[in-house]
N, C-alpha and C positions, 0 to 999 in steps of 0.2 A: 622112464618112470613118471607117472602123473602125480600131481600134488594138489589136493583140494585148496590149499592156501594160495596157489598160483593159478587158479581159475578166475575168469572175469565174474564180476557181479554187476548186474544192471538194476538201477532204481529209477523209475520213471524213464526219462530220456537219457540218463547218464550211465555210462559203463566204466567201471574201474577195472584196470587190466589185471589186478590181483587183489587180494584181501589183506594185505599188509599195509596198514594205514597209519599216518602220522597224527598222533594226538596233538590237540592244541596246547602249546606250552608257552606261557607268558615269558617275555624277554625283558620287560621293564626297561626298554632301551630308547624311548622317545625323550632324548636329553633336553629338548626344548619344552617339554611338558605340554605339547600341543596336539598329541594324538597322531602325529604324522609318521607313518612307517618310513624306514630309511634303507640305506644300502645294507645295513645289518640284517634287516628282515628279508631283503631280497636274497642275500647269500645264504642265510640260515635256512629259509624255506626252500630256496632253489636247490640247495644241495641234496635235500631229501628226494625231490622230484628226479634229479639227475641220478640219484642212487637207486631208483627202481621202485619207489613207493607207488601203490595204486591210487591213493588219495592223500593229499597233503592239506591238513587243516590249519589255517592260520590261527594264531593265539586268540584268547578271549578279548574281543574288540568291542569297546564301549559304544553303546547306541546314543549316549548323551554324555556331556562332560562329567556330570556327577555320578555316572555309572561306572567310572573307572575304578579298578581295585586300588591303583596307585596313580599319582600324577604322571608317572612315566609310561603308562599304558598306551597302546594304540587305540584309535577311535575310527568311527565311520559315520560321524554325525554331520559332516559337511562335505561339499563337493571336492574341495582340495584334497581331503583325505581319500575320497573315492578315487581321484586321479592318481594319487601316489600308490594306491593299492593296485591299480590297473597293470602296471609293468610287472609287478610281482605275480599276479594271477596269470598274465600272459606267459611269463617264463616257465612257471609250473606246468602250464598246459603244453608248452612247446617241447617239454621233456617227456610227454606221454602220461603224466599224472593228472588227476582231477583236482583242480583248485577249489578249496572249500574254506569257509570262514565261520568262526564261532562268534555269535552276537551275544553281548553281555551287559548286564546291569548288576553291580556288586551290592547294592542296597546298604545294609548296615556294616558290611565289611569293606566299604569303599574308603577313599581318602586315607589309605594306610601307607606306611613306608615300604619300599622294596627292601629285601633282606640286607643289602650292603649299604643302605643309607640311613637306617634307623629302625626303631621298633614302635609299634602302636599307631595311633592316629596322627596324621599330619595336621598341624594346627592351621587355622585359616590364615594366620600371619605368615606361615611358611608355605603357603600355596595350596592348603587343603580346603575343604568345604564341609558344610553341614550335610550329613548323610541322612538317608531316608529308608524306611522299612515298613512292614505291615503294622508293627507295634513299636512304641517308643522304648525299646529295651535293647541295651547294648550287647554286642558280641564280646564275651570275655572282658578284657580290660580296655577295649576300644571305647571311644566317646559314644554317648547315647545318640541314636538317630531320632528324627521326628517321624511320626506316623503319617503315611500318605493319606490324603483325603481323596474324595471321589474324582476330582479333576486331575490330581496327581497320578492316580491309577490310570485314567484315560490317556494321560500324556505318555506313560510308560508304554502302553500298547501302540500308540502312534509312533513313538521313537523306534521301537523294534521294526515296525512295518517300513518306516522310512529308511532305516539302516539296511534292511533286506533288499529294498529296491536299489539302493546305492551299490550294494555288494554285487548284485546281478549286473548292473551297469559297468562295474569295474572288471567283470569277466569271471567272477566266481560262479562255479557251476552247481555248488551245493551251499546251502546256508544251514547253520546249526543254532538252535536256541538254547542258551545255557540256563538250565534249571537244576543245577547240582551244586555241590560243594559249599552250601550255605550262602549262596548269593541270592539276589532278590526274589526270583521266582521260586526257588527252593524255600526261602523264608516264608513265603505265603503258603506253600504246601505243608510245611511241618507244623504240627501243634506245639512244638517246643519254642517256636519263634513267632507264631501267629496267634495272638490272643484277642483278635477282633470279635465283635459281636454283631457285625453287619453282614452284608451280602458276600463279603470276602473272607469271612471267618467262621469258625465253628465246625460245620459239617464238612465231610470230604468234598462234596460238590462245591461248596463255597470256597474252600481253600484252594481247589484246583481251578477256580474260575479265571483267575488272571492268566495262568499258563495257557489255558485253552483259548482265551480271547486273543492272546499273542499268537498262538499257532494259526488260528483262523485269519487274523489280520495279515500275517506273513504270507500265508497261502494265497490270500486274495491278491496281494501285491506282486508276488513273484510269478503267478500263473500256474498252469497245470504241468509244465514240463520240468520244473526245478525241484529236485528232492529237498525236503525239509526234514532235518534231523533234530532231535531233542535229546540233550544230555540230561540225565536225571541221576540223583543219588538214590539208589534203590532202597536204602535203609539208612536211618540215622545211627544205627547200632545202639539204640536206646529203647528197645522194646520193653514193655508194651506202650510206653507213653509217647514215643517219637514216631516219625515216619517209618512205615513198615514195607516189607516186600509185597505183602498182599495188596496194600494200597497202591503200590507201584504197578502191579499187574492191572488193576482196575483202571488207573489213570492212563496206562499204555493203550488200553482199548479206546478210551476217550480221545487220546491223541490221534489215533487212526481216524476216528470219526471227524475230527476237526481238520484233517488234512495233512497230518504228519506221516512220515514214511519210515523212519528209523529211530529206535531208542538206543542211544549211546549210553551204556550202563556203567555207572560208577557208584560210589557210596560215600556217606559221611560228609562232615564239614559244617553242619549248622550250629553245633555247640562245641565247647571245649571240654577237655577232661574225659573223652570217650576212649575206651579200650577197643582197638580194631585188630582183629586177628590177621595181620598182614603176612602174606606168604605168596610164593609164585602161583598166579592164577586164582587168588582168593576171591575175586569178584566175579569169576566166570559163572558160578552157580546162580547168581542173581540174573545175569543176562539170559541164562538158559531157562530160568523160571518165567521170566517176562516173555520170552519167545514162545514157549510152549503154552503159557496161560493166556496170551493175548493174540498170538498169531502175527505180531508185527516183526519186521526185520530188526535184529539186534546186533550190537557190537559189544565185544568184551574188552576190558582194559584193566591194567593193574599187575605189575610185575610179570609181564609176559616177555621174558628175556631169552628164551630158547626156542629154536625152530620146531622142535618136537612138540612142545606144549602148544605153540600157535597152530601147528598142523592138526593136533588132536581137537582143539576147540572148534575148528571149522569142519574137519572131516566127520566128527561125531555129531554135528548139528547142535552143539551147545550155543553157538552164536554164528552169525553169517560172515563176520570179519573181525579182525583184531585191531585195536588202536594201540600203538606202541609209543612211549614217550622217551624215557631216559636212555633206553638202549639205542634209539636213533641218535641221541646226542653223542653217545660213545662211538657209534659207527653209522654215519650218514648213508652208507651203502649197504645197510643191513639186509634189504631184500635180495641183493645179489649174492650175499653170503648164504642166507637161508635157502635160496633156490639151489645153490650148489650142494648144501648139506642134505636137501631133500630130493636131489636128483631131478629138479625141474629145469626146463629150458626157458630162459628169459633173454630178452634183448638187452645188450649193453649200449650205452652211447657210443657212436662210432669212434669217438676220440679215445675211448677206453677199451676198445676191442682187444688190444694187445695184452690187457690184463685179465681177459676171460679165463676162467678156471680151466677150460678145455685146451688153452694154449700153453699150459704149464708143462 
């Protein structure tokens, strides 16, 4: 029996062996607060590659110190971090998966506590920092950011490009630009968080300017062979005043023109107090609309916990692949189990062949 979910997918020069991909999931585990990935990250990400994932995306990794969501986030703003990531990328690749990394700047949602260490903004006295955003307006109860000036915006573009170059040097075969979940690039996109009256605010073209500048800069730095993904929140769930699906379709077309290859489709995160109709596959229609409306390759994410749902998403053309998060935490060998449930034939690590379903 064949399974669409377990067919390869090629983007530029990179082929993923299947379409069950690991979502970037923050671990908040850089205990020295220096952005350096550790053995935790090696085992965490390596287990998914060993478990049969087609692509393993490393967590939201800051392009500069002030871009971290928390002081415990990973970074790739210096060469020591690049070198620490290299062994992780190499292990992922050695297990047959595509090593990928999500590049991040948290903007006004930066300098926050991880869930088990506190709540709200980390003070400067406790190792936090002044946050920055398109407008000097806070996220919820967080401390207020400062509005980026023109030189600050240019530095953001440069930081993403530098981080992308380091990521490729570390052995990552895919780079993803994080423009979702209320972080900096999404803050520029959404009229709920961007109240500028200059070239980076107002019209859709202006609000999308920073994201597209980043895509172009990253493409120029990584060359023609490396796939560039962009994660977006397809809606703020605040229509008609917030970011909308129609705007996402338009910007997806512009992303393609700027050199992007894949839109990784999520939703929400830019403001608090929003009602989101969460349910299995609830974000799939957004990926489908962007795929059909713009022609770009899309991925779906969000409560995809069953093989039948994942198979339907890909087989019916709603998205080209699925990103899975929490279900991978529950079962790092999820693709092996889903392949068995769908009747697909996949390779096991030779050390695990005795556990192949066919040997039972």
